mmCIF file as gemmi writes it, N, C-alpha and C atoms, coordinates in Angstrom:
data_model
loop_
_atom_site.group_PDB
_atom_site.id
_atom_site.type_symbol
_atom_site.label_atom_id
_atom_site.label_alt_id
_atom_site.label_comp_id
_atom_site.label_asym_id
_atom_site.label_entity_id
_atom_site.label_seq_id
_atom_site.pdbx_PDB_ins_code
_atom_site.Cartn_x
_atom_site.Cartn_y
_atom_site.Cartn_z
_atom_site.occupancy
_atom_site.B_iso_or_equiv
_atom_site.pdbx_formal_charge
_atom_site.auth_seq_id
_atom_site.auth_asym_id
_atom_site.pdbx_PDB_model_num
ATOM 1 N N . MET Axp A 1 ? 0.792 -1.153 -0.09 1 0 ? 1 A 1
ATOM 2 C CA . MET Axp A 1 ? -0.043 -0.063 -0.019 1 0 ? 1 A 1
ATOM 3 C C . MET Axp A 1 ? 0.802 1.263 0.076 1 0 ? 1 A 1
ATOM 4 N N . LEU Axp A 2 ? 0.461 2.222 -0.704 1 0 ? 2 A 1
ATOM 5 C CA . LEU Axp A 2 ? 1.194 3.507 -0.927 1 0 ? 2 A 1
ATOM 6 C C . LEU Axp A 2 ? 0.783 4.383 0.216 1 0 ? 2 A 1
ATOM 7 N N . ILE Axp A 3 ? 1.626 5.202 0.625 1 0 ? 3 A 1
ATOM 8 C CA . ILE Axp A 3 ? 1.45 6.286 1.844 1 0 ? 3 A 1
ATOM 9 C C . ILE Axp A 3 ? 0.267 7.065 1.341 1 0 ? 3 A 1
ATOM 10 N N . ASP Axp A 4 ? 0.189 7.395 -0.019 1 0 ? 4 A 1
ATOM 11 C CA . ASP Axp A 4 ? -0.727 8.188 -0.383 1 0 ? 4 A 1
ATOM 12 C C . ASP Axp A 4 ? -2.159 7.681 -0.264 1 0 ? 4 A 1
ATOM 13 N N . HIS Axp A 5 ? -2.245 6.39 -0.499 1 0 ? 5 A 1
ATOM 14 C CA . HIS Axp A 5 ? -3.413 5.671 -0.203 1 0 ? 5 A 1
ATOM 15 C C . HIS Axp A 5 ? -4.021 5.648 1.138 1 0 ? 5 A 1
ATOM 16 N N . ALA Axp A 6 ? -2.83 5.587 2.149 1 0 ? 6 A 1
ATOM 17 C CA . ALA Axp A 6 ? -3.181 5.576 3.612 1 0 ? 6 A 1
ATOM 18 C C . ALA Axp A 6 ? -3.737 6.947 3.978 1 0 ? 6 A 1
ATOM 19 N N . TRP Axp A 7 ? -3.524 8.046 3.334 1 0 ? 7 A 1
ATOM 20 C CA . TRP Axp A 7 ? -3.823 9.411 3.577 1 0 ? 7 A 1
ATOM 21 C C . TRP Axp A 7 ? -5.335 9.477 3.042 1 0 ? 7 A 1
ATOM 22 N N . LEU Axp A 8 ? -5.716 8.7 1.924 1 0 ? 8 A 1
ATOM 23 C CA . LEU Axp A 8 ? -7.105 8.78 1.521 1 0 ? 8 A 1
ATOM 24 C C . LEU Axp A 8 ? -7.89 7.978 2.42 1 0 ? 8 A 1
ATOM 25 N N . PHE Axp A 9 ? -7.339 6.808 3 1 0 ? 9 A 1
ATOM 26 C CA . PHE Axp A 9 ? -7.965 6.177 4.065 1 0 ? 9 A 1
ATOM 27 C C . PHE Axp A 9 ? -8.351 7.138 5.417 1 0 ? 9 A 1
ATOM 28 N N . VAL Axp A 10 ? -7.524 7.925 5.758 1 0 ? 10 A 1
ATOM 29 C CA . VAL Axp A 10 ? -7.764 8.967 6.782 1 0 ? 10 A 1
ATOM 30 C C . VAL Axp A 10 ? -8.779 9.803 6.405 1 0 ? 10 A 1
ATOM 31 N N . GLY Axp A 11 ? -8.787 10.306 5.159 1 0 ? 11 A 1
ATOM 32 C CA . GLY Axp A 11 ? -9.693 11.227 4.668 1 0 ? 11 A 1
ATOM 33 C C . GLY Axp A 11 ? -11.26 10.81 4.824 1 0 ? 11 A 1
ATOM 34 N N . GLY Axp A 12 ? -11.167 9.391 4.274 1 0 ? 12 A 1
ATOM 35 C CA . GLY Axp A 12 ? -12.555 8.639 4.346 1 0 ? 12 A 1
ATOM 36 C C . GLY Axp A 12 ? -12.907 8.475 5.722 1 0 ? 12 A 1
ATOM 37 N N . ALA Axp A 13 ? -12.045 8.182 6.693 1 0 ? 13 A 1
ATOM 38 C CA . ALA Axp A 13 ? -12.46 7.999 8.094 1 0 ? 13 A 1
ATOM 39 C C . ALA Axp A 13 ? -13.034 9.338 8.699 1 0 ? 13 A 1
ATOM 40 N N . VAL Axp A 14 ? -12.506 10.29 8.352 1 0 ? 14 A 1
ATOM 41 C CA . VAL Axp A 14 ? -13.044 11.733 8.759 1 0 ? 14 A 1
ATOM 42 C C . VAL Axp A 14 ? -14.166 11.983 8.153 1 0 ? 14 A 1
ATOM 43 N N . ALA Axp A 15 ? -14.539 11.639 6.935 1 0 ? 15 A 1
ATOM 44 C CA . ALA Axp A 15 ? -15.737 11.806 6.45 1 0 ? 15 A 1
ATOM 45 C C . ALA Axp A 15 ? -16.808 10.813 7 1 0 ? 15 A 1
ATOM 46 N N . ALA Axp A 16 ? -16.48 9.517 7.208 1 0 ? 16 A 1
ATOM 47 C CA . ALA Axp A 16 ? -17.496 8.808 7.905 1 0 ? 16 A 1
ATOM 48 C C . ALA Axp A 16 ? -17.693 9.273 9.243 1 0 ? 16 A 1
ATOM 49 N N . GLU Axp A 17 ? -16.589 9.716 9.952 1 0 ? 17 A 1
ATOM 50 C CA . GLU Axp A 17 ? -16.906 10.202 11.19 1 0 ? 17 A 1
ATOM 51 C C . GLU Axp A 17 ? -17.935 11.287 11.405 1 0 ? 17 A 1
ATOM 52 N N . ILE Axp A 18 ? -17.923 12.221 10.53 1 0 ? 18 A 1
ATOM 53 C CA . ILE Axp A 18 ? -18.708 13.264 10.38 1 0 ? 18 A 1
ATOM 54 C C . ILE Axp A 18 ? -20.081 12.943 10.101 1 0 ? 18 A 1
ATOM 55 N N . ALA Axp A 19 ? -20.184 12.014 8.893 1 0 ? 19 A 1
ATOM 56 C CA . ALA Axp A 19 ? -21.265 11.314 8.646 1 0 ? 19 A 1
ATOM 57 C C . ALA Axp A 19 ? -22.206 10.79 9.96 1 0 ? 19 A 1
ATOM 58 N N . ALA Axp A 20 ? -21.257 9.885 10.571 1 0 ? 20 A 1
ATOM 59 C CA . ALA Axp A 20 ? -21.945 9.242 11.717 1 0 ? 20 A 1
ATOM 60 C C . ALA Axp A 20 ? -22.276 10.279 12.759 1 0 ? 20 A 1
ATOM 61 N N . ALA Axp A 21 ? -21.712 11.219 13.014 1 0 ? 21 A 1
ATOM 62 C CA . ALA Axp A 21 ? -22.222 12.165 13.935 1 0 ? 21 A 1
ATOM 63 C C . ALA Axp A 21 ? -23.611 12.968 13.39 1 0 ? 21 A 1
ATOM 64 N N . ILE Axp A 22 ? -23.695 13.136 12.356 1 0 ? 22 A 1
ATOM 65 C CA . ILE Axp A 22 ? -24.755 13.802 11.738 1 0 ? 22 A 1
ATOM 66 C C . ILE Axp A 22 ? -25.934 12.805 11.842 1 0 ? 22 A 1
ATOM 67 N N . MET Axp A 23 ? -25.714 11.519 11.59 1 0 ? 23 A 1
ATOM 68 C CA . MET Axp A 23 ? -26.689 10.499 11.646 1 0 ? 23 A 1
ATOM 69 C C . MET Axp A 23 ? -27.244 10.026 13.026 1 0 ? 23 A 1
ATOM 70 N N . LEU Axp A 24 ? -26.108 10.42 14.003 1 0 ? 24 A 1
ATOM 71 C CA . LEU Axp A 24 ? -26.466 10.122 15.333 1 0 ? 24 A 1
ATOM 72 C C . LEU Axp A 24 ? -27.295 10.978 16.068 1 0 ? 24 A 1
ATOM 73 N N . ARG Axp A 25 ? -27.109 12.263 15.649 1 0 ? 25 A 1
ATOM 74 C CA . ARG Axp A 25 ? -28.084 13.419 16.049 1 0 ? 25 A 1
ATOM 75 C C . ARG Axp A 25 ? -29.578 13.212 15.345 1 0 ? 25 A 1
ATOM 76 N N . ALA Axp A 26 ? -29.58 12.801 13.998 1 0 ? 26 A 1
ATOM 77 C CA . ALA Axp A 26 ? -30.825 12.556 13.375 1 0 ? 26 A 1
ATOM 78 C C . ALA Axp A 26 ? -31.506 11.402 13.963 1 0 ? 26 A 1
ATOM 79 N N . SER Axp A 27 ? -30.815 10.473 14.761 1 0 ? 27 A 1
ATOM 80 C CA . SER Axp A 27 ? -31.596 9.209 15.143 1 0 ? 27 A 1
ATOM 81 C C . SER Axp A 27 ? -32.314 9.543 16.479 1 0 ? 27 A 1
ATOM 82 N N . GLU Axp A 28 ? -32.177 10.753 16.941 1 0 ? 28 A 1
ATOM 83 C CA . GLU Axp A 28 ? -32.739 11.235 18.127 1 0 ? 28 A 1
ATOM 84 C C . GLU Axp A 28 ? -32.856 10.266 19.417 1 0 ? 28 A 1
ATOM 85 N N . GLY Axp A 29 ? -31.425 10.11 19.597 1 0 ? 29 A 1
ATOM 86 C CA . GLY Axp A 29 ? -31.464 9.114 20.887 1 0 ? 29 A 1
ATOM 87 C C . GLY Axp A 29 ? -31.585 7.661 20.592 1 0 ? 29 A 1
ATOM 88 N N . PHE Axp A 30 ? -31.231 7.389 19.269 1 0 ? 30 A 1
ATOM 89 C CA . PHE Axp A 30 ? -31.508 5.845 18.817 1 0 ? 30 A 1
ATOM 90 C C . PHE Axp A 30 ? -33.007 5.525 18.754 1 0 ? 30 A 1
ATOM 91 N N . ARG Axp A 31 ? -33.781 6.552 18.616 1 0 ? 31 A 1
ATOM 92 C CA . ARG Axp A 31 ? -35.406 6.177 18.481 1 0 ? 31 A 1
ATOM 93 C C . ARG Axp A 31 ? -35.796 6.129 17.239 1 0 ? 31 A 1
ATOM 94 N N . LYS Axp A 32 ? -34.901 6.566 16.14 1 0 ? 32 A 1
ATOM 95 C CA . LYS Axp A 32 ? -35.353 6.409 14.795 1 0 ? 32 A 1
ATOM 96 C C . LYS Axp A 32 ? -34.235 5.495 14.236 1 0 ? 32 A 1
ATOM 97 N N . LEU Axp A 33 ? -34.887 4.344 13.624 1 0 ? 33 A 1
ATOM 98 C CA . LEU Axp A 33 ? -34.075 3.037 13.265 1 0 ? 33 A 1
ATOM 99 C C . LEU Axp A 33 ? -32.972 3.425 12.146 1 0 ? 33 A 1
ATOM 100 N N . LEU Axp A 34 ? -33.326 3.892 11.148 1 0 ? 34 A 1
ATOM 101 C CA . LEU Axp A 34 ? -32.584 4.065 10.034 1 0 ? 34 A 1
ATOM 102 C C . LEU Axp A 34 ? -31.349 5.069 10.189 1 0 ? 34 A 1
ATOM 103 N N . PRO Axp A 35 ? -31.659 6.235 10.822 1 0 ? 35 A 1
ATOM 104 C CA . PRO Axp A 35 ? -30.435 7.087 11.147 1 0 ? 35 A 1
ATOM 105 C C . PRO Axp A 35 ? -29.53 6.464 12.223 1 0 ? 35 A 1
ATOM 106 N N . ALA Axp A 36 ? -29.935 5.533 13.033 1 0 ? 36 A 1
ATOM 107 C CA . ALA Axp A 36 ? -29.301 4.987 14.215 1 0 ? 36 A 1
ATOM 108 C C . ALA Axp A 36 ? -28.328 3.794 13.547 1 0 ? 36 A 1
ATOM 109 N N . LEU Axp A 37 ? -29.132 2.897 12.59 1 0 ? 37 A 1
ATOM 110 C CA . LEU Axp A 37 ? -28.408 2.149 11.955 1 0 ? 37 A 1
ATOM 111 C C . LEU Axp A 37 ? -27.062 2.681 10.904 1 0 ? 37 A 1
ATOM 112 N N . GLY Axp A 38 ? -27.486 3.742 10.395 1 0 ? 38 A 1
ATOM 113 C CA . GLY Axp A 38 ? -26.531 4.674 9.435 1 0 ? 38 A 1
ATOM 114 C C . GLY Axp A 38 ? -25.489 5.057 10.382 1 0 ? 38 A 1
ATOM 115 N N . ALA Axp A 39 ? -25.673 5.492 11.563 1 0 ? 39 A 1
ATOM 116 C CA . ALA Axp A 39 ? -24.715 5.926 12.412 1 0 ? 39 A 1
ATOM 117 C C . ALA Axp A 39 ? -23.627 5.012 12.775 1 0 ? 39 A 1
ATOM 118 N N . LEU Axp A 40 ? -24.277 3.728 13.172 1 0 ? 40 A 1
ATOM 119 C CA . LEU Axp A 40 ? -23.495 2.558 13.531 1 0 ? 40 A 1
ATOM 120 C C . LEU Axp A 40 ? -22.467 2.091 12.493 1 0 ? 40 A 1
ATOM 121 N N . LEU Axp A 41 ? -23.03 2.175 11.296 1 0 ? 41 A 1
ATOM 122 C CA . LEU Axp A 41 ? -22.419 1.456 10.002 1 0 ? 41 A 1
ATOM 123 C C . LEU Axp A 41 ? -21.252 2.633 9.635 1 0 ? 41 A 1
ATOM 124 N N . ALA Axp A 42 ? -21.543 3.927 9.77 1 0 ? 42 A 1
ATOM 125 C CA . ALA Axp A 42 ? -20.523 4.925 9.71 1 0 ? 42 A 1
ATOM 126 C C . ALA Axp A 42 ? -19.516 4.865 10.632 1 0 ? 42 A 1
ATOM 127 N N . PHE Axp A 43 ? -19.767 4.664 11.997 1 0 ? 43 A 1
ATOM 128 C CA . PHE Axp A 43 ? -18.739 4.561 13.048 1 0 ? 43 A 1
ATOM 129 C C . PHE Axp A 43 ? -17.891 3.429 12.595 1 0 ? 43 A 1
ATOM 130 N N . ALA Axp A 44 ? -18.528 2.222 12.331 1 0 ? 44 A 1
ATOM 131 C CA . ALA Axp A 44 ? -17.686 1.073 12.028 1 0 ? 44 A 1
ATOM 132 C C . ALA Axp A 44 ? -16.754 1.376 10.791 1 0 ? 44 A 1
ATOM 133 N N . SER Axp A 45 ? -17.356 2.072 9.811 1 0 ? 45 A 1
ATOM 134 C CA . SER Axp A 45 ? -16.528 2.288 8.51 1 0 ? 45 A 1
ATOM 135 C C . SER Axp A 45 ? -15.333 3.166 8.872 1 0 ? 45 A 1
ATOM 136 N N . ALA Axp A 46 ? -15.523 4.142 9.912 1 0 ? 46 A 1
ATOM 137 C CA . ALA Axp A 46 ? -14.432 4.974 10.263 1 0 ? 46 A 1
ATOM 138 C C . ALA Axp A 46 ? -13.367 4.161 11.035 1 0 ? 46 A 1
ATOM 139 N N . PHE Axp A 47 ? -13.721 3.4 11.733 1 0 ? 47 A 1
ATOM 140 C CA . PHE Axp A 47 ? -12.665 2.593 12.587 1 0 ? 47 A 1
ATOM 141 C C . PHE Axp A 47 ? -11.874 1.552 11.37 1 0 ? 47 A 1
ATOM 142 N N . TYR Axp A 48 ? -12.599 0.98 10.501 1 0 ? 48 A 1
ATOM 143 C CA . TYR Axp A 48 ? -11.951 0.267 9.622 1 0 ? 48 A 1
ATOM 144 C C . TYR Axp A 48 ? -11.123 0.934 8.701 1 0 ? 48 A 1
ATOM 145 N N . LEU Axp A 49 ? -11.458 2.229 8.105 1 0 ? 49 A 1
ATOM 146 C CA . LEU Axp A 49 ? -10.593 2.982 7.424 1 0 ? 49 A 1
ATOM 147 C C . LEU Axp A 49 ? -9.289 3.415 8.192 1 0 ? 49 A 1
ATOM 148 N N . VAL Axp A 50 ? -9.578 3.704 9.332 1 0 ? 50 A 1
ATOM 149 C CA . VAL Axp A 50 ? -8.366 4.137 10.366 1 0 ? 50 A 1
ATOM 150 C C . VAL Axp A 50 ? -7.457 2.888 10.312 1 0 ? 50 A 1
ATOM 151 N N . SER Axp A 51 ? -7.975 1.734 10.636 1 0 ? 51 A 1
ATOM 152 C CA . SER Axp A 51 ? -7.127 0.588 10.763 1 0 ? 51 A 1
ATOM 153 C C . SER Axp A 51 ? -6.338 0.223 9.241 1 0 ? 51 A 1
ATOM 154 N N . LEU Axp A 52 ? -6.876 0.576 8.364 1 0 ? 52 A 1
ATOM 155 C CA . LEU Axp A 52 ? -6.138 0.306 7.067 1 0 ? 52 A 1
ATOM 156 C C . LEU Axp A 52 ? -5.17 1.323 6.975 1 0 ? 52 A 1
ATOM 157 N N . ALA Axp A 53 ? -5.265 2.806 7.34 1 0 ? 53 A 1
ATOM 158 C CA . ALA Axp A 53 ? -4.339 3.623 7.432 1 0 ? 53 A 1
ATOM 159 C C . ALA Axp A 53 ? -3.204 3.378 8.199 1 0 ? 53 A 1
ATOM 160 N N . LEU Axp A 54 ? -3.681 2.789 9.503 1 0 ? 54 A 1
ATOM 161 C CA . LEU Axp A 54 ? -2.334 2.486 10.305 1 0 ? 54 A 1
ATOM 162 C C . LEU Axp A 54 ? -1.301 1.424 9.781 1 0 ? 54 A 1
ATOM 163 N N . VAL Axp A 55 ? -1.728 0.735 8.82 1 0 ? 55 A 1
ATOM 164 C CA . VAL Axp A 55 ? -0.791 -0.131 8.352 1 0 ? 55 A 1
ATOM 165 C C . VAL Axp A 55 ? 0.593 0.578 7.837 1 0 ? 55 A 1
ATOM 166 N N . GLU Axp A 56 ? 0.553 1.704 7.304 1 0 ? 56 A 1
ATOM 167 C CA . GLU Axp A 56 ? 1.244 2.745 6.713 1 0 ? 56 A 1
ATOM 168 C C . GLU Axp A 56 ? 1.715 3.766 7.491 1 0 ? 56 A 1
ATOM 169 N N . LEU Axp A 57 ? 0.916 4.258 8.354 1 0 ? 57 A 1
ATOM 170 C CA . LEU Axp A 57 ? 1.165 5.621 8.872 1 0 ? 57 A 1
ATOM 171 C C . LEU Axp A 57 ? 1.206 5.311 10.443 1 0 ? 57 A 1
ATOM 172 N N . PRO Axp A 58 ? 1.992 6.038 11.323 1 0 ? 58 A 1
ATOM 173 C CA . PRO Axp A 58 ? 2.043 5.802 12.59 1 0 ? 58 A 1
ATOM 174 C C . PRO Axp A 58 ? 0.791 6.48 13.259 1 0 ? 58 A 1
ATOM 175 N N . VAL Axp A 59 ? 0.563 5.769 14.497 1 0 ? 59 A 1
ATOM 176 C CA . VAL Axp A 59 ? -0.599 6.394 15.294 1 0 ? 59 A 1
ATOM 177 C C . VAL Axp A 59 ? -0.661 7.677 15.746 1 0 ? 59 A 1
ATOM 178 N N . SER Axp A 60 ? 0.676 8.092 15.993 1 0 ? 60 A 1
ATOM 179 C CA . SER Axp A 60 ? 0.828 9.538 16.456 1 0 ? 60 A 1
ATOM 180 C C . SER Axp A 60 ? 0.603 10.588 15.306 1 0 ? 60 A 1
ATOM 181 N N . THR Axp A 61 ? 0.405 10.177 14.126 1 0 ? 61 A 1
ATOM 182 C CA . THR Axp A 61 ? 0.066 11.065 13.147 1 0 ? 61 A 1
ATOM 183 C C . THR Axp A 61 ? -1.457 10.972 12.638 1 0 ? 61 A 1
ATOM 184 N N . VAL Axp A 62 ? -1.752 9.574 12.66 1 0 ? 62 A 1
ATOM 185 C CA . VAL Axp A 62 ? -3.28 9.43 12.154 1 0 ? 62 A 1
ATOM 186 C C . VAL Axp A 62 ? -4.273 9.813 13.073 1 0 ? 62 A 1
ATOM 187 N N . TYR Axp A 63 ? -4.202 9.508 14.388 1 0 ? 63 A 1
ATOM 188 C CA . TYR Axp A 63 ? -5.194 9.816 15.39 1 0 ? 63 A 1
ATOM 189 C C . TYR Axp A 63 ? -5.542 11.216 15.454 1 0 ? 63 A 1
ATOM 190 N N . PRO Axp A 64 ? -4.492 12.07 15.704 1 0 ? 64 A 1
ATOM 191 C CA . PRO Axp A 64 ? -4.83 13.483 15.925 1 0 ? 64 A 1
ATOM 192 C C . PRO Axp A 64 ? -5.503 14.132 14.735 1 0 ? 64 A 1
ATOM 193 N N . VAL Axp A 65 ? -4.961 13.693 13.355 1 0 ? 65 A 1
ATOM 194 C CA . VAL Axp A 65 ? -5.707 14.072 12.041 1 0 ? 65 A 1
ATOM 195 C C . VAL Axp A 65 ? -7.187 13.642 12.2 1 0 ? 65 A 1
ATOM 196 N N . TRP Axp A 66 ? -7.499 12.377 12.233 1 0 ? 66 A 1
ATOM 197 C CA . TRP Axp A 66 ? -8.836 11.863 12.513 1 0 ? 66 A 1
ATOM 198 C C . TRP Axp A 66 ? -9.601 12.324 13.619 1 0 ? 66 A 1
ATOM 199 N N . ALA Axp A 67 ? -9.154 12.632 14.667 1 0 ? 67 A 1
ATOM 200 C CA . ALA Axp A 67 ? -9.884 13.154 15.792 1 0 ? 67 A 1
ATOM 201 C C . ALA Axp A 67 ? -10.106 14.792 15.499 1 0 ? 67 A 1
ATOM 202 N N . GLY Axp A 68 ? -8.997 15.517 14.981 1 0 ? 68 A 1
ATOM 203 C CA . GLY Axp A 68 ? -9.351 16.753 14.699 1 0 ? 68 A 1
ATOM 204 C C . GLY Axp A 68 ? -10.256 16.989 13.498 1 0 ? 68 A 1
ATOM 205 N N . GLY Axp A 69 ? -10.119 16.297 12.672 1 0 ? 69 A 1
ATOM 206 C CA . GLY Axp A 69 ? -11.072 16.339 11.405 1 0 ? 69 A 1
ATOM 207 C C . GLY Axp A 69 ? -12.432 16.164 11.818 1 0 ? 69 A 1
ATOM 208 N N . GLY Axp A 70 ? -12.667 14.953 12.469 1 0 ? 70 A 1
ATOM 209 C CA . GLY Axp A 70 ? -14.134 14.665 12.871 1 0 ? 70 A 1
ATOM 210 C C . GLY Axp A 70 ? -14.637 16.054 13.707 1 0 ? 70 A 1
ATOM 211 N N . THR Axp A 71 ? -13.926 16.482 14.673 1 0 ? 71 A 1
ATOM 212 C CA . THR Axp A 71 ? -14.211 17.585 15.659 1 0 ? 71 A 1
ATOM 213 C C . THR Axp A 71 ? -14.474 18.712 14.808 1 0 ? 71 A 1
ATOM 214 N N . ALA Axp A 72 ? -13.946 19.165 13.937 1 0 ? 72 A 1
ATOM 215 C CA . ALA Axp A 72 ? -13.894 20.287 12.981 1 0 ? 72 A 1
ATOM 216 C C . ALA Axp A 72 ? -15.116 20.098 12.037 1 0 ? 72 A 1
ATOM 217 N N . GLY Axp A 73 ? -15.509 18.857 11.61 1 0 ? 73 A 1
ATOM 218 C CA . GLY Axp A 73 ? -16.467 18.759 10.832 1 0 ? 73 A 1
ATOM 219 C C . GLY Axp A 73 ? -17.756 18.986 11.476 1 0 ? 73 A 1
């Protein structure tokens, strides 16, 4: 895997994290099924993409970018 691909995975993880946060709010405390399932799927996708990025990049770089991007979004 190329390092460039690893950064794409980080970007995808940030996007999935933002989507999950939006869907989590839309689920109204997990009372609405589809947004709740979407949030869970998006969170799982974010973790999976981060795990792929960690194959090539160090945690000390990936985690702050992922957390910061998710917070800023």
